[in-house]
Each structure stands twice: as structure tokens, then as C-alpha cells.
C-alpha positions, 0 to 999 in steps of 0.5 A: 232226433239225430239221424245217426251217431258217428266218430270221425278220426283224422289227425288234421283238425281242419278235416275233422272241423269240415266233416263235423260241420257237414254231418251236423248240418245234415242232422247227424251227431259227430264225435271228432278225434285227432288222436286215434288212440283216444278214438279207439277208446270211444269206439269201445265204449259207444259201440258196446252199448249200441250207441254208434252207427258208423266210423269215419277214419283217415287212412294214414295217421301217426301212432294208430293208422286207419287200417289198424282202426279197421282191424279193431272194429272188424274183430270187436264190432264186425257189424259197425261200418267203417268209412275210410278217407283217402287222399287223391292218388291213393285209391289203391290203398282204399281198394285194399281196405274195402277188401279187408272189410271197410264199408266204403271210402271217400277221397280228399278233397271231398264233396258234401254230397258224396260224403252225405250219400256214403254216410247215409248208406253206412248208417242205414246198413248199421241199423239194418244189421242190429237184428242180425246175429252176425256179420259175414267174415267172422268165424262161422264155427262160433255162430248160430246159423241156418246150417246147425241142426240135425233135421232132414231140412237142414241135411238137404240144405247142406247137400245142396250147398255141397253140390253148388259150391265147387261151381262158378255159376250164379247162385240164387238163394231164396228164403223167408226174412230171418232165415240167415240167407247171407250165412249160407252165401258165406258158406258157399263161398268158403267151400268154393275154389274162390274161398281165398278171393274177396267176398264183397257184399252189397245190400241192394235194399239199403243203397239209394236207387240213384247210387246203385249204378256207381255202387256196382259198376263204379264211375270215373272222375267228373261222371256227375257232380260230386265225382271228384275222383274215380272209384271202382264198383263192387264188381271190380273189388270182387274180382276172382272172388264172390259178389253177394247181392243181398235183397236182389229183388230191390234192384232198380230196373235200369240197373237190372238191364246193365247187370244182365249184360255184365253177367253175359259179357264178364265185363263192366264199364264205369259211369263216364268211362270209355273202356270195358274192364274184365271181371271174374266174379261169381255172383250170389244173390238172396231174395226173401221175395218170390222172384218168379212172382215178381217176374210175372208182375213185371217188377223183375226181369225175366232174363236176369232171373234165369241168369241168377237162378242157375243154381237155386238154393232154398233155406227152410224156415224155422217152422219146417225144422222144429226138431232142431229147436233144442240145439239152436236154443242151446247154441243161443244160450251159450252165445248170449252167456258169452256176450252178456256175462251170464251163466245160464245152464240151459232151458227147461224141457217143458219150454220146448213144446211152447216154442214148437207151437209158435209160428216163428214168422221172424225165423232164426233172427226172431228166435235169437231175440227171444232167447236173448230177451229171456236171458236178460229178464230171467232171475233163474239159472235155468230158463222157465216158461214163466221167463218166456215173452208174453207172445209165447206164453199165451200159447200155453192157454190158447193153443193145443198144449194141455187142450184135451179133445176127449173132453170137448164137444164136436163144435168146440174141436172144430172151432179149435182146429179151425182157429189153429189152421187160420193162425198158421195160414195168416202167420205164413202169409205175413211172413212171405209178405214181410209183414205187409197186411195189405199184401197178406190180405190179398194172398188170403183173399180177405179184405185189409179190414177183415184180416186185421179183425182176424189178427186181433181175434187170433192174437197174431202178432205182425 
């Protein structure tokens, strides 16, 4: 099975031949093009059906150059990572490409290890983004985000953003998986005095630990095997802008220590370098894990936590803003009508109570997935209960919908309410532990086997 499917573009046939051989030996599938116009057609056909993980393109080519390829991908497939190939001595041009949305760059002549490291990172990031409704840098007005809705929870989130955005202090955005913390970070950047500066994004869970230091702080030529050219880190790229550190809880301990120093001194030192480089960067970090608990367990540095949490922002889970569901559903239907070429008019009102009874452990991303599946499967012009996925329609029979306590015995009422409470607590524990049954069981004071039995008994899906 292929580790990933890539398109490689370079007008030099020997370069594409070498890259293709390197990638295929490592287990990737590579389509190579020496004509960038043909490559654009292939990108359109492959990416449209989800069959493409990464594009690698030379920076300078006749007819259609690498920057034009990048612009095409950013406009039409913003979630598709684009890696730039640049000749030695043109690193400044590659840095410009990074600031305009390129995922990374490699320098000719390139080392096989360096090439594969960048490709593996890009493919992993691409596959993590498959379930994200959007990517930073696109028009926020057209997106369904955590800020859409009229609930008290959303109003409080907007008030918090309006207070923290004007500052240059670090921000820590906490929230469960799927709450779209990255879009909140984007809103903070766009509402800040740094909005005209770059917003550079690093997914700490997608970068291998051994590469994280170089990713953030850069390295000089010869700093290690495979470092055939100097490379600026993400801090340098984010100068006078914002650096978004996603999943900060996954940052290796040695890099945590170095990050503390950088935040204090406002300077970075490249690996293998002798000079400190001043940086003016605002750091915004996100975490789905409880960082205070991680500090207590020794997994996260206390001094770094307090550096980052100068301005804490909490993104509410969907279950705390269920009154926003009609608005969110309507926006998602519009989004997928446009994306899928459908003409769904809306959702029947009797579906909303069903949606409001669901626990939504995956939050907005899960809701988006449900609406997309429902639109794809329905034969109606208006979404009905029968069109909803099985895990939701089961609620019609297993929840309080249509359940009249006045006709039930005392024991039945107690059992029913107890099961609902158990279900809510288990869903919350699973959500907070990213679906990890062992850790959820520990939180609930149950054995792993005991929790598995409860999952089956209550029909809770991980």
C-alpha cells in the first residue's frame, strides 16, 4: 500500500527522475511532470477526488512557475501541502513562498533524508487535514466556524477574542477536538495589529520529534547530516506576525525548554549557528489536552505553560451551544450544496431535537461530517430523520424523544435517567481523552473492561 500519492513538477527531467526514484523506494507513489501546464490539469483531477496528498514543484520554470502552481493550489485546494524546490542561493525566494502558503522547501542539491523527512511531514499533515472543514488563510466569511451562532457561549467567546486580539502577548486556546481552535487563532490574528504580517502554522503533532528543533528555530548548512543548505525556522518566517503552534502539548521536552528561552529573550539561534537572530513574533498555541494536568504529571513545563497562558481563550464544545445547531446546520448545507453541486433546501424541523440529544464528542467537525454524509445519501430535497446516520436515529428509540415518564414505573424512570447520565459522562470522558478508552476509564474510576461493557450496553460509539 502506498504511503502517499504525490505530484512532482520540474522542467529538468533528470531532477524528476531522481525524486521519483527516491520517493518510490521509500514507498510513495509519484506522478512526475516536466510541463507545469499538464501538471496543473493533473492536480485538478487528482485533488478533486481526494487522490492527492502533496505537490512538489520547482520554483523557477518556463510558462507556469512554482509560485503560480502554489497560487493555484491555495485557491482551489487550500488543504493540499505544496513543497517548493529551490536552487542553492535562492533561499530568500523560498522564504517568500513559505509566507505565501507553501508548506516547506528543499534546496538543490538535496539530500534524500531531507527530502523524505519533508515529504513524510507534508503527507501526514495532508491526511490530518482531510477532516478539517477549512484551512487558515481562506476567506473566513465563507466558512462555518466556532464563531457562528447566537448562543451565550459564542457571545462570550467573541468578547474574549475582542479583548485579547489587540495585545502582543501569548495566547493559549483550549478546547476539545473538533471545536475549530485554529479558526479562532486565525480570527485573533486578523483582528490584531499584526494582521498584515504573516500567520505561520506549525502542527506539533505532525512533525517528528527529531525535526522539531530545526522546524521552529532553523539550522545552518552542515549542522547535521543532510543539512546541505541553511534554513530559517518558523519563528524567523513569522517575524512581525503570528506563529500558531497547534497541539502544543505534543512538543518534545527539549524543545519546550528552548521555546521558553526564545519567548523570554525574543531571539532564536539556528542549530549549528553562532549568532542570535532577533524575532518579533506573537505566539498563539492550541491544545485539546488539559495542560494544567500535563504540568502536574510532569509532561509539560510549568514555566512554558505560564508563558503561553498569558491570555487564555476557551472554545466551548458543541454540547454547550446546542441552540446554535439550526444556524450551523443551515450553513453546512449551504457549504455542501456548493461543494457537491446539490440543491438541498434545508433540514426538517423534527431533526433538530435528534441532533440536540446527541453528545457530539467530535464537535463541529463531527457535525460537518454528519451533514455531508446525509446530503450525499439523501434522495429528498429536504433532509429528514430517516436520512440521518444510524448513530443519531438510534436516539429516537433510545433517548428521551417520545419517552413519556408519566406512563413509566419508578424503577423504569430511575434506570432511564441513570443511563442518560452515564452516557453523558462517558461521552465527555472519551472526548477529553481523544477517544482513549484506558485514560477515559481512569477518569471515570472504572476498569478498562468495565468501560468497554458500558460502551456496548449504552450504545456509545468511540
